[in-house]
MARDOVEX-187910 format. One line per 4 residues: number of its first residue (from 1); their letters; for each residue x, y, z of C-alpha. Coordinates in nm, 4 decimals, always signed. Layout:
# MARDOVEX-187910
NUM	A	X,Y,Z | ...
***
This chain:
# MARDOVEX-187910
1	MTSV	+0.0000,+0.0000,+0.0000 | +0.1401,+0.3370,-0.1041 | +0.1315,+0.6352,+0.1295 | -0.1468,+0.7937,-0.0789
5	ELVQ	-0.3552,+0.4750,-0.0640 | -0.2869,+0.4466,+0.3100 | -0.4087,+0.8017,+0.3792 | -0.7269,+0.7457,+0.1793
9	YVKD	-0.7866,+0.4142,+0.3535 | -0.7558,+0.5780,+0.6963 | -0.9830,+0.8699,+0.5979 | -1.2494,+0.6244,+0.4775
13	KADI	-1.2298,+0.4077,+0.7897 | -1.1924,+0.6802,+1.0520 | -1.4831,+0.8233,+1.2509 | -1.4278,+1.2006,+1.2608
17	VAVI	-1.6662,+1.2341,+1.5577 | -1.4587,+0.9827,+1.7566 | -1.1342,+1.1569,+1.6607 | -1.2381,+1.5130,+1.7473
21	GHYL	-1.4395,+1.3829,+2.0445 | -1.1132,+1.2366,+2.1765 | -0.9942,+1.5956,+2.2273 | -1.3066,+1.8111,+2.2601
25	KLTK	-1.6449,+1.7993,+2.4267 | -1.8996,+1.7617,+2.1447 | -2.2662,+1.8563,+2.1412 | -2.5076,+1.7023,+1.8906
29	KGAD	-2.6912,+1.9585,+1.6810 | -2.9217,+1.8028,+1.4246 | -2.7268,+1.5633,+1.2074 | -2.3948,+1.7316,+1.2980
33	YVAI	-2.1934,+1.8108,+1.6099 | -2.0559,+2.1383,+1.7440 | -1.7720,+2.2233,+1.9826 | -1.5662,+2.5118,+2.1167
37	CPFH	-1.3031,+2.5770,+1.8503 | -0.9493,+2.5078,+1.9793 | -0.7848,+2.7142,+1.7066 | -0.8942,+3.0578,+1.8268
41	DDTK	-1.0148,+3.2168,+2.1503 | -1.3664,+3.0800,+2.1188 | -1.6378,+3.1434,+2.3766 | -1.9314,+2.9641,+2.2198
45	PSLS	-1.9386,+2.6530,+1.9970 | -1.8358,+2.7676,+1.6487 | -1.6687,+2.4465,+1.5297 | -1.9034,+2.2259,+1.3253
49	ISPT	-1.8335,+1.8548,+1.2622 | -2.0156,+1.6657,+0.9875 | -2.0109,+1.2830,+1.0297 | -2.1544,+1.2287,+0.6810
53	KKIF	-1.9069,+1.4533,+0.4992 | -1.6231,+1.3574,+0.7394 | -1.5102,+1.7190,+0.7711 | -1.4936,+1.9941,+1.0334
57	KCFV	-1.5202,+2.3704,+0.9910 | -1.4996,+2.6721,+1.2222 | -1.7257,+2.9517,+1.0999 | -1.5354,+3.2187,+1.2944
61	CGTG	-1.1641,+3.1586,+1.2274 | -1.2193,+2.9570,+0.9088 | -1.0108,+2.6539,+1.0099 | -1.1348,+2.3333,+0.8534
65	GNCI	-1.0382,+1.9945,+0.7133 | -1.0679,+1.6230,+0.7844 | -0.9890,+1.4109,+1.0892 | -0.6196,+1.3846,+0.9988
69	TFVQ	-0.5653,+1.7570,+0.9490 | -0.7499,+1.8218,+1.2758 | -0.5045,+1.6029,+1.4683 | -0.2137,+1.7591,+1.2793
73	KYEH	-0.3202,+2.1116,+1.3781 | -0.4222,+2.0223,+1.7331 | -0.1188,+1.8100,+1.8206 | +0.1304,+2.0173,+1.6150
77	VSFM	+0.2686,+1.7037,+1.4501 | +0.3496,+1.6027,+1.0926 | +0.0756,+1.4814,+0.8597 | +0.1869,+1.1176,+0.8734
81	QAVK	+0.2203,+1.1275,+1.2515 | -0.1400,+1.2517,+1.2592 | -0.2392,+0.9544,+1.0421 | -0.0868,+0.7201,+1.2979
85	KVCN	-0.2655,+0.8961,+1.5838 | -0.6021,+0.8663,+1.4040 | -0.5399,+0.4933,+1.3585 | -0.4735,+0.4582,+1.7314
89	ICNI	-0.7894,+0.6490,+1.8290 | -1.0148,+0.4591,+1.5893 | -0.8407,+0.1183,+1.6273 | -0.7651,+0.0988,+1.2545
93	DVPG	-0.5193,-0.1802,+1.1788 | -0.2792,-0.0845,+0.8989 | +0.0006,-0.3384,+0.8371 | +0.3381,-0.1728,+0.7870
97	LDEV	+0.2176,+0.1639,+0.9216 | +0.5372,+0.2253,+1.1192 | +0.7445,+0.1804,+0.8051 | +0.5430,+0.4423,+0.6202
101	VKVK	+0.5332,+0.6865,+0.9108 | +0.8992,+0.7616,+0.9630 | +0.9438,+1.0073,+1.2469 | +1.2062,+1.2751,+1.1815
105	PKEN	+1.4627,+1.3054,+1.4620 | +1.3847,+1.6005,+1.6892 | +1.6269,+1.8740,+1.7759 | +1.8535,+1.7579,+2.0628
109	QDLL	+1.7276,+1.4054,+2.0084 | +2.0351,+1.2610,+2.1849 | +1.9509,+1.4566,+2.5009 | +1.5850,+1.3520,+2.4857
113	DAIN	+1.6861,+0.9870,+2.4405 | +1.9214,+1.0018,+2.7389 | +1.6530,+1.1545,+2.9631 | +1.3942,+0.9023,+2.8418
117	NLTG	+1.6243,+0.6078,+2.9052 | +1.7072,+0.7426,+3.2519 | +1.3319,+0.7667,+3.3231 | +1.3022,+0.3955,+3.2438
121	FYHF	+1.5959,+0.3188,+3.4707 | +1.4454,+0.5134,+3.7629 | +1.1048,+0.3528,+3.7124 | +1.2662,+0.0060,+3.7093
125	SLRQ	+1.4750,+0.0847,+4.0197 | +1.1632,+0.1683,+4.2212 | +1.0572,-0.1985,+4.1809 | +1.3938,-0.3342,+4.2979
129	KDGE	+1.5133,-0.4212,+4.6478 | +1.6957,-0.0907,+4.7082 | +1.3752,+0.0946,+4.6118 | +1.1608,-0.0786,+4.8767
133	EARS	+1.1792,+0.2059,+5.1289 | +1.0848,+0.4640,+4.8655 | +0.8014,+0.2401,+4.7461 | +0.6778,+0.2000,+5.1028
137	YLEK	+0.6728,+0.5790,+5.1408 | +0.4603,+0.6126,+4.8257 | +0.2193,+0.3471,+4.9491 | +0.1735,+0.5408,+5.2741
141	RNMN	+0.0886,+0.8422,+5.0605 | -0.1815,+0.6292,+4.8921 | +0.0008,+0.6146,+4.5594 | -0.0795,+0.2814,+4.3961
145	DDVI	+0.0625,+0.1211,+4.0820 | -0.1826,+0.3065,+3.8587 | -0.0603,+0.6434,+3.9878 | +0.3068,+0.5405,+3.9732
149	NHFK	+0.2750,+0.4159,+3.6152 | +0.0614,+0.7085,+3.4952 | +0.3106,+0.9674,+3.6180 | +0.6173,+0.7473,+3.5466
153	IGYA	+0.7404,+0.7934,+3.9038 | +1.0764,+0.6321,+3.9825 | +1.3645,+0.6080,+4.2266 | +1.7267,+0.7274,+4.2005
157	PLDN	+1.9361,+0.4631,+4.3831 | +2.1684,+0.5385,+4.6722 | +2.4560,+0.4290,+4.4468 | +2.4470,+0.7141,+4.1960
161	TRSI	+2.7060,+0.5599,+3.9647 | +2.4740,+0.2808,+3.8489 | +2.2486,+0.4978,+3.6326 | +2.5470,+0.6548,+3.4569
165	KVLR	+2.6976,+0.3123,+3.3926 | +2.3697,+0.1896,+3.2393 | +2.3362,+0.4960,+3.0165 | +2.6967,+0.4781,+2.8939
169	ERFN	+2.7270,+0.1022,+2.8474 | +2.3771,-0.0060,+2.7471 | +2.2602,+0.3039,+2.5588 | +2.5981,+0.4351,+2.4383
173	CSVE	+2.5429,+0.7840,+2.5779 | +2.8512,+1.0035,+2.5616 | +2.9752,+1.2021,+2.8606 | +2.9088,+1.5204,+2.6622
177	TLEK	+2.5440,+1.4192,+2.6083 | +2.4980,+1.3370,+2.9761 | +2.6459,+1.6724,+3.0761 | +2.4320,+1.8686,+2.8285
181	AGIL	+2.1191,+1.6822,+2.9441 | +2.1877,+1.7877,+3.3042 | +2.2292,+1.4291,+3.4240 | +2.5914,+1.4321,+3.5453
185	ANSG	+2.6848,+1.5869,+3.8794 | +2.9971,+1.7993,+3.9004 | +3.2744,+1.5809,+4.0352 | +3.6407,+1.5441,+3.9635
189	SGFY	+3.6638,+1.1869,+4.0873 | +3.4314,+1.0097,+3.8441 | +3.0905,+1.0178,+3.6792 | +2.7898,+1.0467,+3.9097
193	DRYR	+2.4182,+1.0990,+3.8701 | +2.3173,+1.4329,+4.0280 | +2.0275,+1.2498,+4.1940 | +2.0856,+1.0079,+4.4797
197	DRIM	+1.8326,+0.8266,+4.6992 | +1.5357,+1.0389,+4.5893 | +1.1885,+0.9698,+4.4509 | +1.1894,+1.0917,+4.0925
201	FPLE	+0.9148,+1.2821,+3.9079 | +0.9755,+1.3097,+3.5315 | +0.8954,+1.6503,+3.3800 | +0.7506,+1.6775,+3.0291
205	NTKG	+0.7375,+1.9627,+2.7818 | +0.4178,+2.0592,+2.5988 | +0.4809,+1.7925,+2.3341 | +0.5060,+1.5135,+2.5898
209	DIVG	+0.8848,+1.4703,+2.5737 | +1.0489,+1.4069,+2.9116 | +1.3055,+1.6866,+2.9453 | +1.4070,+1.6811,+3.3120
213	FSGR	+1.3315,+1.5638,+3.6645 | +1.2398,+1.6751,+4.0105 | +1.3791,+1.4570,+4.2895 | +1.2064,+1.4472,+4.6297
217	IYKD	+1.3446,+1.3393,+4.9671 | +1.1360,+1.0820,+5.1532 | +1.3302,+0.9961,+5.4717 | +1.3008,+1.1803,+5.8007
221	SDKG	+1.6798,+1.1767,+5.8236 | +1.7008,+1.3884,+5.5053 | +1.4930,+1.6777,+5.6427 | +1.7984,+1.9088,+5.6346
225	ESKY	+1.8201,+1.8790,+5.2546 | +1.6108,+2.0573,+4.9936 | +1.2705,+1.8911,+4.9671 | +1.2786,+1.9004,+4.5865
229	VNSP	+1.5742,+1.9329,+4.3526 | +1.5044,+2.0099,+3.9879 | +1.7178,+1.9494,+3.6799 | +1.9408,+2.2435,+3.5881
233	GTPI	+1.8635,+2.4572,+3.2855 | +1.9607,+2.2736,+2.9662 | +1.8922,+2.3083,+2.5917 | +1.5750,+2.1006,+2.6474
237	FQKS	+1.4708,+2.2056,+3.0007 | +1.3772,+2.5545,+3.1183 | +1.1749,+2.5368,+3.4383 | +0.9930,+2.8661,+3.3718
241	TILY	+0.8257,+2.7130,+3.0636 | +0.7180,+2.3843,+3.2240 | +0.3843,+2.3031,+3.3835 | +0.3720,+1.9627,+3.5495
245	NFRN	+0.1200,+1.7289,+3.3812 | +0.0358,+1.9812,+3.1063 | +0.0588,+1.7266,+2.8261 | -0.1752,+1.4833,+3.0017
249	AKDS	-0.4162,+1.7605,+3.1013 | -0.4313,+1.8954,+2.7474 | -0.6075,+1.5804,+2.6306 | -0.8991,+1.6348,+2.8687
253	VRKD	-0.9073,+2.0088,+2.9328 | -1.1208,+2.1054,+2.6338 | -1.3786,+1.8421,+2.7182 | -1.3912,+1.9576,+3.0790
257	GYLY	-1.3870,+2.3275,+2.9920 | -1.1466,+2.4171,+3.2723 | -0.7905,+2.3720,+3.3984 | -0.6876,+2.3657,+3.7651
261	VLEG	-0.3532,+2.5318,+3.8401 | -0.2007,+2.4032,+4.1646 | +0.1334,+2.4289,+4.3416 | +0.2939,+2.0859,+4.3534
265	FMDV	+0.3140,+1.7375,+4.2060 | +0.1249,+1.5798,+4.4937 | -0.1679,+1.8193,+4.4415 | -0.1965,+1.7188,+4.0752
269	IACY	-0.1710,+1.3532,+4.1721 | -0.4450,+1.4055,+4.4337 | -0.6683,+1.5478,+4.1613 | -0.5938,+1.2478,+3.9381
273	KAGI	-0.6867,+1.0083,+4.2200 | -1.0144,+1.1999,+4.2581 | -1.0879,+1.1592,+3.8864 | -0.9823,+1.5114,+3.7816
277	NSAV	-0.7389,+1.4982,+3.4891 | -0.7390,+1.8664,+3.3924 | -0.4833,+1.9835,+3.6463 | -0.1277,+2.1175,+3.6294
281	ALMG	+0.1296,+2.2354,+3.8852 | +0.3624,+2.5356,+3.8885 | +0.6290,+2.3330,+4.0737 | +0.7213,+2.6124,+4.3107
285	TALT	+0.7984,+2.8688,+4.0428 | +0.6194,+3.1989,+3.9911 | +0.3681,+3.2293,+3.7097 | +0.5471,+3.3286,+3.3876
289	EAHL	+0.4550,+3.4742,+3.0488 | +0.5181,+3.1295,+2.8998 | +0.2576,+2.9803,+3.1339 | +0.0060,+3.2513,+3.0465
293	ALFK	+0.0611,+3.1832,+2.6758 | -0.0186,+2.8132,+2.7318 | -0.3367,+2.9020,+2.9222 | -0.4453,+3.1385,+2.6470
297	ELGV	-0.3859,+2.8714,+2.3833 | -0.6196,+2.6344,+2.5678 | -0.9001,+2.8918,+2.5725 | -1.0736,+2.7441,+2.8792
301	EIRL	-1.1493,+2.8717,+3.2282 | -0.8434,+2.8663,+3.4537 | -0.9103,+2.7688,+3.8152 | -0.6311,+2.8905,+4.0390
305	CLDS	-0.5749,+2.6789,+4.3505 | -0.2472,+2.7532,+4.5263 | -0.1821,+2.6521,+4.8855 | -0.4029,+2.7882,+5.1623
309	DNAG	-0.1083,+2.9047,+5.3751 | +0.0104,+3.2667,+5.3701 | +0.2726,+3.2025,+5.1029 | +0.0187,+3.0401,+4.8714
313	QNAM	-0.2432,+3.3110,+4.9210 | +0.0172,+3.5855,+4.8657 | +0.1243,+3.4167,+4.5428 | -0.2391,+3.3905,+4.4330
317	YSTL	-0.2988,+3.7601,+4.4971 | +0.0112,+3.8546,+4.2960 | -0.1241,+3.6652,+3.9922 | -0.4476,+3.8682,+3.9673
321	KLFG	-0.2943,+4.1488,+3.7624 | -0.1139,+3.9009,+3.5360 | -0.4357,+3.7146,+3.4591 | -0.6287,+4.0388,+3.4115
325	KAKL	-0.3699,+4.1833,+3.1751 | -0.3638,+3.8597,+2.9733 | -0.7473,+3.8770,+2.9503 | -0.7828,+3.5166,+3.0633
329	KYKI	-1.1048,+3.3657,+3.1902 | -1.0299,+3.2545,+3.5430 | -1.1705,+3.1891,+3.8876 | -1.0194,+3.1272,+4.2284
333	VRKF	-1.0738,+2.8119,+4.4332 | -1.1785,+2.9324,+4.7769 | -0.9277,+2.8833,+5.0570 | -0.9334,+2.5305,+5.2002
337	TGAK	-1.0417,+2.4824,+5.5608 | -0.8740,+2.2028,+5.7544 | -0.6001,+2.1365,+5.4984 | -0.3198,+2.3283,+5.3281
341	DADE	-0.3453,+2.1847,+4.9778 | -0.5323,+1.9391,+4.7544 | -0.3221,+1.6424,+4.8666 | -0.3903,+1.7042,+5.2368
345	YLNA	-0.7576,+1.7737,+5.1636 | -0.8008,+1.4420,+4.9813 | -0.6422,+1.2527,+5.2721 | -0.8564,+1.4356,+5.5273
349	FGTD	-1.1948,+1.4526,+5.3548 | -1.1855,+1.1950,+5.0749 | -1.2657,+1.2167,+4.7053 | -1.6106,+1.3743,+4.7393
353	GLIE	-1.4757,+1.6315,+4.9826 | -1.1940,+1.7339,+4.7479 | -1.4237,+1.7592,+4.4465 | -1.6657,+1.9765,+4.6429
357	ALNS	-1.3829,+2.2023,+4.7643 | -1.2363,+2.2397,+4.4147 | -1.5795,+2.3364,+4.2832 | -1.6146,+2.6135,+4.5419
361	LAEP	-1.5115,+2.8908,+4.3042 | -1.4847,+3.2628,+4.3713 | -1.4776,+3.5484,+4.1224 | -1.1410,+3.7299,+4.1287
365	IEFE	-1.2926,+4.0411,+4.2917 | -1.4296,+3.8283,+4.5783 | -1.0907,+3.6716,+4.6444 | -0.9177,+4.0094,+4.6171
369	AKYL	-1.1530,+4.1765,+4.8645 | -1.1212,+3.8924,+5.1176 | -0.7430,+3.8918,+5.0831 | -0.7241,+4.2662,+5.1469
373	VDNG	-0.9599,+4.2406,+5.4459 | -0.7643,+3.9477,+5.5939 | -0.4411,+4.1452,+5.5559 | -0.5772,+4.4563,+5.7237
377	KLNT	-0.5898,+4.6704,+5.4086 | -0.9605,+4.7567,+5.4305 | -1.0106,+4.8358,+5.7956 | -1.1960,+5.1668,+5.7533
381	LEAK	-1.5099,+5.2650,+5.5652 | -1.3044,+5.5141,+5.3629 | -1.0616,+5.2397,+5.2566 | -1.3536,+5.0173,+5.1555
385	DDYL	-1.5147,+5.3041,+4.9666 | -1.1930,+5.3823,+4.7792 | -1.1487,+5.0164,+4.6894 | -1.5045,+4.9760,+4.5632
389	QTRL	-1.4883,+5.2884,+4.3457 | -1.2071,+5.1279,+4.1467 | -1.4032,+4.8032,+4.1053 | -1.7666,+4.9073,+4.0456
393	IAFS	-1.7377,+4.9158,+3.6663 | -1.6061,+4.5581,+3.6674 | -1.9530,+4.4347,+3.7683 | -2.0758,+4.5094,+3.4147
397	RYKQ	-1.9148,+4.1885,+3.2882 | -2.1309,+3.9655,+3.5094 | -2.4795,+3.8394,+3.4319 | -2.7574,+3.9437,+3.6658
401	LVRK	-2.7761,+3.6361,+3.8915 | -2.3975,+3.6129,+3.9240 | -2.3839,+3.9848,+3.9968 | -2.6447,+3.9583,+4.2753
405	DLIS	-2.4631,+3.6665,+4.4366 | -2.1314,+3.8503,+4.4099 | -2.2750,+4.1668,+4.5668 | -2.4096,+3.9602,+4.8573
409	RLAD	-2.0735,+3.7907,+4.9131 | -1.8786,+4.1158,+4.8912 | -2.1131,+4.2865,+5.1349 | -2.0464,+4.0077,+5.3874
413	ILSI	-1.6701,+4.0197,+5.3303 | -1.6546,+4.3992,+5.3653 | -1.9124,+4.4088,+5.6482 | -2.1259,+4.6675,+5.4693
417	NKDD	-2.4939,+4.6949,+5.3874 | -2.5870,+4.4813,+5.0864 | -2.8495,+4.7269,+4.9591 | -2.5982,+5.0143,+4.9726
421	LESM	-2.3477,+4.8152,+4.7685 | -2.6135,+4.7093,+4.5173 | -2.7181,+5.0723,+4.4763 | -2.3559,+5.1798,+4.4142
425	VDRA	-2.3079,+4.9056,+4.1549 | -2.6337,+4.9891,+3.9747 | -2.5494,+5.3595,+3.9536 | -2.2020,+5.2933,+3.8201
429	NTFK	-2.3198,+5.0410,+3.5620 | -2.6398,+5.2066,+3.4383 | -2.5798,+5.3245,+3.0849 | -2.8622,+5.4060,+2.8438
433	PDDL	-2.8005,+5.3736,+2.4696 | -2.9639,+5.7130,+2.4124 | -2.6944,+5.8773,+2.6238 | -2.4509,+5.8309,+2.3361
437	IEDK	-2.6199,+6.1093,+2.1399 | -2.7147,+6.4535,+2.2638 | -2.9361,+6.5682,+1.9752 | -3.2951,+6.4444,+2.0220
441	EVKK	-3.3610,+6.4385,+1.6490 | -3.0582,+6.2221,+1.5922 | -3.1803,+5.9837,+1.8646 | -3.5028,+5.9319,+1.6714
445	SYAS	-3.3150,+5.8564,+1.3505 | -3.1441,+5.5618,+1.5245 | -3.4776,+5.3942,+1.6007 | -3.3858,+5.1093,+1.3673
449	KDSL	-3.0597,+4.9830,+1.2216 | -3.2038,+5.0086,+0.8699 | -3.1890,+5.3866,+0.8896 | -2.8153,+5.3932,+0.9606
453	SNIS	-2.7128,+5.3939,+0.5962 | -2.9009,+5.7217,+0.5449 | -2.7275,+5.9106,+0.8257 | -2.4596,+6.1557,+0.7203
457	TETI	-2.1414,+6.2313,+0.9092 | -2.2751,+6.5724,+1.0114 | -2.5738,+6.4256,+1.1968 | -2.3563,+6.2201,+1.4306
461	NQNA	-2.2456,+6.3940,+1.7498 | -1.9229,+6.5664,+1.6468 | -1.7736,+6.5485,+1.9936 | -1.7987,+6.1681,+1.9739
465	IYDS	-1.6164,+6.1491,+1.6400 | -1.3448,+6.4076,+1.5933 | -1.0526,+6.5356,+1.7932 | -1.2350,+6.8242,+1.9610
469	CLKY	-1.2221,+6.6361,+2.2908 | -0.8442,+6.6775,+2.2824 | -0.9061,+7.0497,+2.3315 | -1.1296,+6.9857,+2.6313
473	SLSK	-1.0362,+7.2471,+2.8918 | -0.9816,+7.1453,+3.2504 | -1.1461,+7.4714,+3.3550 | -1.4804,+7.3306,+3.2368
477	LKDK	-1.4635,+7.0740,+3.5112 | -1.5489,+7.3321,+3.7791 | -1.9217,+7.2819,+3.7261 | -1.9958,+6.9693,+3.9295
481	NIEK	-2.2988,+6.8592,+3.7298 | -2.3341,+6.4859,+3.6800 | -2.5047,+6.5119,+3.3424 | -2.2274,+6.7324,+3.2028
485	YLNA	-1.9584,+6.4941,+3.3245 | -2.1458,+6.1986,+3.1821 | -2.1580,+6.3765,+2.8449 | -1.7848,+6.4446,+2.8736
489	IISK	-1.7221,+6.0774,+2.9497 | -1.9363,+5.9633,+2.6556 | -1.7574,+6.2060,+2.4269 | -1.4139,+6.0874,+2.5305
493	ESCL	-1.5089,+5.7191,+2.5323 | -1.6399,+5.7375,+2.1760 | -1.3277,+5.9207,+2.0629 | -1.0988,+5.6716,+2.2368
497	IAKM	-1.2692,+5.3637,+2.0907 | -1.2687,+5.5243,+1.7447 | -0.8960,+5.5908,+1.7534 | -0.8298,+5.2418,+1.8903
501	AKNK	-1.0172,+5.0931,+1.5949 | -0.8201,+5.3035,+1.3489 | -0.4749,+5.2216,+1.4831 | -0.3316,+4.9212,+1.6651
505	DAYM	-0.0711,+5.1381,+1.8411 | -0.3513,+5.3499,+1.9888 | -0.5281,+5.0317,+2.1014 | -0.2092,+4.9058,+2.2707
509	EFEN	-0.1577,+5.2440,+2.4391 | -0.5035,+5.2249,+2.5985 | -0.4557,+4.8574,+2.6854 | -0.1265,+4.9262,+2.8639
513	SQSM	-0.2815,+5.2145,+3.0569 | -0.5105,+4.9553,+3.2270 | -0.8018,+5.1990,+3.1908 | -1.1607,+5.0768,+3.1726
517	FISP	-1.4643,+5.2321,+3.0064 | -1.7744,+5.3343,+3.1993 | -1.9890,+5.1870,+2.9211 | -2.0060,+4.8052,+2.9422
521	YLNK	-2.0728,+4.7984,+2.5686 | -1.7443,+4.9702,+2.4920 | -1.5597,+4.7303,+2.7213 | -1.7030,+4.4474,+2.5117
525	IQNA	-1.6064,+4.6244,+2.1892 | -1.2539,+4.6717,+2.3265 | -1.2332,+4.2929,+2.3687 | -1.3700,+4.2462,+2.0153
529	LADA	-1.0989,+4.4802,+1.8833 | -0.8362,+4.2708,+2.0611 | -0.9650,+3.9606,+1.8803 | -0.9778,+4.1452,+1.5473
533	YQKT	-0.6194,+4.2722,+1.5706 | -0.4973,+3.9295,+1.6792 | -0.6763,+3.7399,+1.4005 | -0.6082,+3.9803,+1.1149
537	GKET	-0.2577,+4.0889,+1.2100 | -0.3446,+4.4334,+1.0718 | -0.2212,+4.7685,+1.2033 | -0.5564,+4.9332,+1.1234
541	LDLE	-0.8996,+4.7819,+1.0738 | -1.1240,+4.8379,+0.7723 | -1.5000,+4.8309,+0.7047 | -1.5054,+4.4555,+0.6542
545	DYQN	-1.3408,+4.4041,+0.9935 | -1.5999,+4.6333,+1.1569 | -1.8816,+4.4317,+1.0021 | -1.7268,+4.1097,+1.1323
549	IIDM	-1.7185,+4.2608,+1.4801 | -2.0865,+4.3534,+1.4547 | -2.1745,+4.0027,+1.3340 | -1.9921,+3.8251,+1.6170
553	FEVS	-2.0989,+4.0704,+1.8885 | -2.3233,+3.9139,+2.1529 | -2.6182,+4.1411,+2.2319 | -2.9366,+4.0642,+2.4182
557	NDED	-3.1945,+4.2570,+2.2148 | -3.2489,+4.4789,+1.9112 | -3.1885,+4.7961,+2.1110 | -2.8439,+4.6692,+2.2097
561	KDLV	-2.7793,+4.5729,+1.8489 | -2.8644,+4.9264,+1.7420 | -2.6208,+5.0607,+1.9965 | -2.3388,+4.8388,+1.8709
565	ILIM	-2.4026,+4.9469,+1.5127 | -2.4119,+5.3112,+1.6208 | -2.0732,+5.2808,+1.7902 | -1.9286,+5.1076,+1.4854
569	EIMK	-2.0623,+5.3908,+1.2663 | -1.8822,+5.6365,+1.4911 | -1.5639,+5.4326,+1.4554 | -1.5934,+5.4223,+1.0764
573	KCKD	-1.6256,+5.7987,+1.0477 | -1.3341,+5.8879,+1.2749 | -1.0521,+6.0706,+1.0964 | -0.7559,+5.8427,+1.0374
577	KPYN	-0.4226,+6.0013,+1.1313 | -0.0693,+5.8554,+1.1366 | +0.0372,+5.7462,+1.4835 | +0.3394,+5.9755,+1.5054
581	PKYA	+0.4968,+6.1014,+1.8340 | +0.2644,+6.4063,+1.8402 | -0.0455,+6.1888,+1.7902 | +0.0803,+5.9454,+2.0559
585	SDFR	+0.1316,+6.2291,+2.3016 | -0.2176,+6.3688,+2.2349 | -0.3691,+6.0233,+2.2713 | -0.1982,+5.9665,+2.6072
589	KLIS	-0.3312,+6.3045,+2.7199 | -0.6792,+6.2005,+2.6079 | -0.6520,+5.8851,+2.8196 | -0.5315,+6.0888,+3.1168
593	DYNM	-0.8152,+6.3416,+3.0766 | -1.0664,+6.0595,+3.0438 | -0.9468,+5.8859,+3.3615 | -0.9743,+6.2147,+3.5520
597	VQKI	-1.3251,+6.2915,+3.4239 | -1.4327,+5.9361,+3.5046 | -1.3005,+5.9677,+3.8602 | -1.4871,+6.2950,+3.9134
601	YLDL	-1.8064,+6.1416,+3.7716 | -1.7870,+5.8460,+4.0120 | -1.7138,+6.0781,+4.3053 | -2.0125,+6.2925,+4.2051
605	IKGD	-2.2393,+5.9893,+4.2163 | -2.1525,+5.9315,+4.5803 | -2.1359,+6.3048,+4.6579 | -1.7736,+6.3085,+4.7725
609	TAKI	-1.6854,+6.6755,+4.7128 | -1.3579,+6.6536,+4.9060 | -1.2202,+6.3955,+4.6637 | -1.3390,+6.5999,+4.3652
613	DNTM	-1.1569,+6.9087,+4.4937 | -0.8436,+6.7000,+4.5443 | -0.8691,+6.5589,+4.1908 | -0.9108,+6.9086,+4.0490
617	RTAR	-0.6129,+7.0360,+4.2464 | -0.3970,+6.7488,+4.1200 | -0.5114,+6.8166,+3.7632 | -0.4283,+7.1877,+3.7866
621	LAKQ	-0.0809,+7.1133,+3.9254 | -0.0164,+6.8631,+3.6452 | -0.1276,+7.1200,+3.3885 | +0.0971,+7.3898,+3.5370
625	KART	+0.3909,+7.1481,+3.5433 | +0.3328,+7.0610,+3.1777 | +0.3251,+7.4287,+3.0819 | +0.6461,+7.5024,+3.2783
629	KKN	+0.8219,+7.2125,+3.1085 | +0.7026,+7.3336,+2.7683 | +0.8325,+7.6895,+2.8318
***
């Protein structure tokens, strides 16, 4: 059978539903199936699978093909390797398949082979007489053969010359290879394994290659030594890029729709014993950009569950900004009671207890508020008020029932009246579509989206389109009238979103400023712009891109749809200017002015005149300083 005949044979025999269902959670829809697309940041099922045609297609990002190309794209492997994987999933017997599918040697293949062979040696040694004590320790930790085999756990013998001898004599590994792989310990008197009398946890990269180890002490007499020792940095192992169990979790995470992020190996193993496969561990390292990139690629909800001691909670708090900046969907597992981590919790409360605890999820703002209260940061009503004013707009992203539950929880955490908090949230998040336009006649003309094509540039509120808001004078802010400030906010918001749509640099400037719009609709459009820039790779968006944003925008009713189209019309008609240093400077000033006006508006809502006066004083000083510098 030729390779062409083999591929056709596999395509004819394979069940595309079984193949894609091996990786994703599928939902039957008529004669077809749908799923969350793994090839873009999908939030609702946009991937369609046709069993009769044996093809798949995403109607958002456009990715499509057959069962083999799906595996190729998902696994990041060669076409013929994907063929082999499909055969394994569907139990298709193809004689001579291995001869046809010749795997190209990977970069640093000699290092990978050495590490893989050492993994086998460690795993074998755990079953031998000198591994009995280590095996007994694992049994006391309720780690049976299934767990040991699944995670390839092993033992580095007390005699740390044996492994080197096996690698050199049986597998012909050179000393140079062993050194580059991080296996050899520094010694002038011979060749030694850097690991000695430790339980060994192999560490895999995202492709499933074992690239290093973490060795754990297990005897009481070793308490003076480091609990875990990791492989040194090598051409194949960089600890900051590794997540323990990521490759195994990746196979189940899209079906489950979530990924637990824990601290250590034993926590991940505890989850596995409780039937939870979608779990990874940071292995004692801080969260890195590489980790965030892996989470973003998965496109599922991240569930952060670091240890319940002070160190773990501090680490969790420090990750909030990283997750927010990366725009990841995430929740926090509430602090365990009666146990420090998932492993201890499983031992204390059993499988059902651990599952229940892991499903006790808090929104980030709930965790943040409790953390600040527990650490004495919100002891006074003023401190609580200041904190809430910076978080009220964030409630716009939650649906009504979630919002009500969150308000109730926050009120308890902050020891404030629930009705007062609900009133503050409602005032900060109430935004009528009509408020976008000042002219009453223009409001009427937006009664239906069909009339939009007949509206000229002149009829749209000029302050919301052109650069006049750049000339907005700080002296106008003396009149503390809520309606006027709301109009100023609307004007600046529309101008900001328009410029962000016209130029990627402007978008990035606003993104890096960590500002947030008052209007929940514009916050959603900001996220849509992020997707558009990422998918298209363009520096400026065009009319077709705007239409795509409108089409994919989730709105609840026709009135909301009209609002989205109105905003997009404003964006289309904004003057396009080159993003030169002068433009960049003006845009940064616009952001600064907007943040100040927004702060005054929020202070007006709660009637805090002292804070408004302070804001105005700060603004005047900044203006005077800018003038002095200019002169």
